[in-house]
N, C-alpha and C positions, 0 to 999 in steps of 0.2 A: 224549473228555471224562472227567475224573475223576468217578466216582460214578454210573455207570449200570450196570444189570444187577442180579444178585441178590446180596444180602449174606448169604444163608442157606446154610450148608454143605449140600452134597448128602448125602443119607442113603438107605441101602437101605430098601425097604419092609419093614414088620414081617413077620418070618418068612423074608425073603430070605436065602439063603446060611446058613440055620440060625441067624440072629440075631434078637433081639428088642429093640425100642426101650425104653429106660428113661430115668431121670434120675439123674445123679450129684449128690449134695449134699455139699459140702465142709464138714466140721465143724472149723473152724479151730483151736479151742483144745484139742481132744482128739486131733487127728491121725488122724481117721478120715474115711471118705467113705461115706455111706449110698447104696445103690442102691434106688430106688423106682420103682414103675410110672409111666409117663409120662402116664397119663390115667386116667379112671375114679375109683377110690378112692385112687389114689396110694399104695398100700400098700407097706411096706418089704419088699424082696426079700432083701437081704443087706447086709453091712458089710465094708469093706476097711480094714485098717491101712495107712496111707500112710507111716508112719515105722518100718518094721521094723528100720531101721539106726540108731535113735535113740541108742543107747549109743555107737556109733562116731562119729557126728556130734558128739555133745556132748563126747566126749573131745578131738576135733580142735579144737573151739571153745575149750574151757577151757585148752588148751595154747598157744593163740595169743592174746596180749593184745589185738591189734587186732580180731580176729574176736569176741572176748568183749565188747569195748566195744559193737560194733554189735548183737550178739545181745541184750545187756541193754537197749540203746537201743530195739530193736524191742519187747521185752517191756514196757517202761515207757512207750513212746510209742504207736504204732498198735495194739499188742496189748492196751492197757488193763490192763496188769498180767499178761498171759498171753503165752505163746509162740505164734507164728503158724505152725502146722504145715501148713496147706493153704489155699491161696488159690484156685487155679483148676484145672480138670481136664477132660480130654476122653478119649474112647475112640479106639483105633486103628481103621482101616477094617475090619479083620477081627474086631473085638470081643474080641481076646485080651488087651488090656492097657489100663490107665488111665495117662494121662500127666498128672502133677500138679506144680504149682509149690508150693514150700515156702519161704515168706518167711524164717523164722528160720534155715533151713539154707542159704539163698542158692543154691537149685538147682532143677532140674527132674528128676524121675525117672519111669521107666516101671515100673509095677507089674503083674506077671503076674497076671491075674484067676483063673487056675486054682490057682497055687501061693502067691500072695501075696508072691512074691519080687521083688526089683528086677532088671529086665532091663538098664537102663542108667541112668547118672546124668550130668547136665550141670551143673557149677557155673557159675553166671552170673558175669559180671564185677561187681565190687563186692561188696556185702554183703547184698543183699535181692532176691528175686524177687517178682513181683507178677502182675498180670493177664496172661492169655494169649488167643490166638485161633487157631482151626484153619482152614486153607485149605478152600475149598469142596470140593476133591477128597479132603480128609482126610489128605493126605500130609505136610503141614508144620504146625508149630506155632510161633507167635511168642510170645515171653515178654518182658515188661518187666523190665529190671534197674534197679531204681529209684534206686540210689545211684550208678550210673555213667552215667546218662542214655543208655542203650543198649537197643535191642531186638535180641534174638537170634532168628534163625529156624532151626529145627531140623528134620531129617528125623524124622518122628514114630515111625518104626519103629526107627531106629538110634540116635537122639540126637545124631547128628553135625550140627555147624553148617553150614548151607548159605549163610548170609549174616547180615549185621547192619547196623545203621545207628544214627546218633546222633539224639537227640531234644532237646526242651527239658528243663527240670529236672523230675525225678521222673516218668518215663513211667508211664502208668497203663493206660487202656483201649486195646485193639487191635482193629481191625475190618478184615477183608478185604472189598473191594468189586469190582464189575465182574467177577464170576465168578472172582475171585482174581487179577486183573491188578494191583490196587493194594492197598496196606496202609496204613491210617490209624493213627496213634498220637496219643493225647491226653496231654499232660504237665500235671500238676496243680500243680507247684511245691511249696514247703515247706508241709506241713500239720500238722507236729508241734510247732510252737512256740506260745506263748501270745500272740504278736503278732497278734491277730485283729481289732483295731480297724481300720476302713478306712484310717485315717491311716498304718498300718504296712504297707499292701498292697505297697509297693515291696520289702519284705523277702522276699516270697514267691517271688521268682525268675522265671525265663523260662518262661512258660506259653504253649503253642502246640500247634496240630495239625500234625504232620508227615506228609505223604503221600509214599510212595515207590513206585517200580515194584517189584512183588513178585518179578520175575525178576532184575533187576539190583541192586536195593536202592539205586538212585540216587534222590535227592530230586526229586519232581515238583512239589510245591507246599508252602508253609508258610502256614497260616491262623492269624493272631493275632486272636482274637475281641475284643481290647480295642478296636481301631478300629471293628469292626463294631457292638459294643454301644454305643459312644459315638455313632456315627452314628444309631443307633436311639433315642437319648435315654436310655440306661440306663447312665450313667457310674457309678451306684451299685452295679451288679452286678459280681461278681468275673469275671475271664476264665479262671478255672481250670475247664476242661471236665471234668466227672466222667463217670458213665455216659452212654452215647449209644444212640440207636436210629434206624436209617434206615427210611424207608418202603420197601415192597417194590420200588418202581422206583428207589429211591435218589435221588429228586429232592429230598427233604427230609431234614434231619438234626435230630432232637430231642435236646436235651442238658440236663443239670443242671449247675449251677455251685456252687462253694463258698458256704455261708452263705445260700442262697436256697431258700425254700419255693415251688418252681414249676419251670416248664420253658420252654426257649427253642427256637423254631423257626428253623432256618437253611435258606435256599433255596440249594441247592448250585449250581444253574445261574447264578443272578444274583450269587452270592457275597455275600449280605447277610442280616441278621436280618430275618425276616418278621413274627414275632409273639413276644410274651412273655406267659406265663400265670402269674399268681400264684395259688397254691393256699392253702387255709385253714391257719391256724396252730392248733396245739393250745394252748389257754390255759394248760395245765399245763406247757408247755415253757418252760424258762428262756430269757430273752433274752440271757443271758451267753454270748457266742460261744465263750468258752474251754471251756464245758461240752459243746460239740457234738463228737462223735467225728470226729477228723481233718478238721476244718473242714466236715464234711457238715452239711447240714440235711436234704435229701432225697437219697437214694442208691439208685438202681435204677430201671430203666424198660425197657419193651418195647413193641413194636407188634404187633398181631394180624395174621394172614396176609392178611386182607382190606385191611389198611392204613387202616381207619377208626376204630380205637380205640387209645388209649395206655393203658398200665398204669404207674402211678407209685407208687413206694415212698416214703412220707413218713417217713423214718427217725427223725429226732429228734421228730417229731410223732406217732409211734405210730399210723399208719394207712396204708392203701393205698387207691387209688381208680382207677376206670376213667374215662378222659377221652375225650370225643367229639372226634375230630381235626378235624372241620369247624368246630365252634363253640368248641372248647377248654373246654367246660363239663364240670366234674367230676360224677361220679355219687355214690352213697352212699360215705361214708367208712367203710371196713371197719377196725375196730379191730385193730391188730397191734402186737406188742412189738418195737420197733426193727427194722423190716423193712429188710434190707440189700441185697436184690437182687430182680429181677423178670425172669422169662423166660416163654416160651410153652409150654403143654402140647403133647404129641405130636399131639393131634387138633386143635390150634389154637383150642379153645373156651375155654380158661382161661388166666389169668395165674397163674403160680406164684411166690410170694414166699417168701423165707427170713425167718422171724421169729427173728432172732439173740438177742433177749432172752427168748424162750420156748422155744427149742430145738425149733422146729416148722417145717414147711413147709406153707403154706396156699394153696389154689387159689381164685381168684375168677373167676366167670363173666364173660366179656367182654360178653355180651348184656345181662345183668341188673345187673352190678356187685355181685353178692352172693357171699358165701363159700359154696363148695360142698363143700369137703373140707379136712381138716387132719390131718397125721400127725406123730408125734413122731420126732425125729432126734437127732443127737449135740450136743455142746457148742459153741454159737455157730456155727450154720450161716450161711454167707455165699453163695458162688457156687453156682448151680444150673444144670446144663447137660444138654441132651438128649444121649444116648449110646446105644451098642449093645453088647450082650453076647451070649454064646451063649444059644440059646433055652432050654436047660435049666439055666442058671447060677443058683446059689443062694448062692454065696459061695466064697472061696478055701478049698480043701481039703475042701469039702463035696461030697457026691454022688460 
């Protein structure tokens, strides 16, 4: 059956093989990634320049009219007037490198964590790279090529492609399930136009979940949430599936959709929508959908290791909250500036959100729903991922 087993990548225990657990924070607009402690005070350990080849890449782009059109389109569209230099990132199993997708450069690169130099570079098909996922064994990384409706799967050590598959329009989130047997991709359709009125929904393209066999890359299942949402009585909701989170046993999938301040629960076994939770609106948030970033209202969610709490980033409503999974009752609304992502701390006690509007990463206690720590990072943090580096690592070229 699709969707059983563990969705969480296996990781060596802290200190094993000379590694320490950390978090990577991608600072999208300045092209850096901060490395912070994965628990406790979440203090910053070091910073990595993920665009050491910036001049070379820009020269290539400015000499190619088509690439330049897309580069400027990213800047003026999803980049909100900024170049997008880092979307997603993971560490290699030995902790020697960071693998990062760079949307404006339409590629994935491996950065040596000792020297800061590029080990390998993989240009994706089309003109923009996006979200990634790493296999549970840490050996493969999947990346969405959003303008070519393709997911590439790469050997994380060499950057060589081991497979690929086609998706719906604008592939976005990727998740390995069943211990790495399956790979799920969620396509979100067109999110950069101003045609955001529900009457124009048909212009948003083909939005669906594509599930493939992660060994053969053959399609196993396609899930179009439009029919499932309609059957549940929510024809008003978009079927553009944004960030997702599986329960630990992968029996339930929680997801956010475009324009909605809330979360949807999908029962994987019965293949149906089970519940929909509407979360509070911020009265200061404009109801003009065209002012919401890339069709998001809420963008970012995670499930704690016990599987009884959800963490929701209320992006355009400027808060994050812990939601009880049994009742779907939200806890305190923790004020946050355009929170863009939510993940789980290394010890499983906290939800860690990126405050992209304040250039901070903030931890919220799953048990109390209250803020417990906040640290400054770089310009416009988005993705936050658990990673591993050498136990004595402090930054490229340091020590």
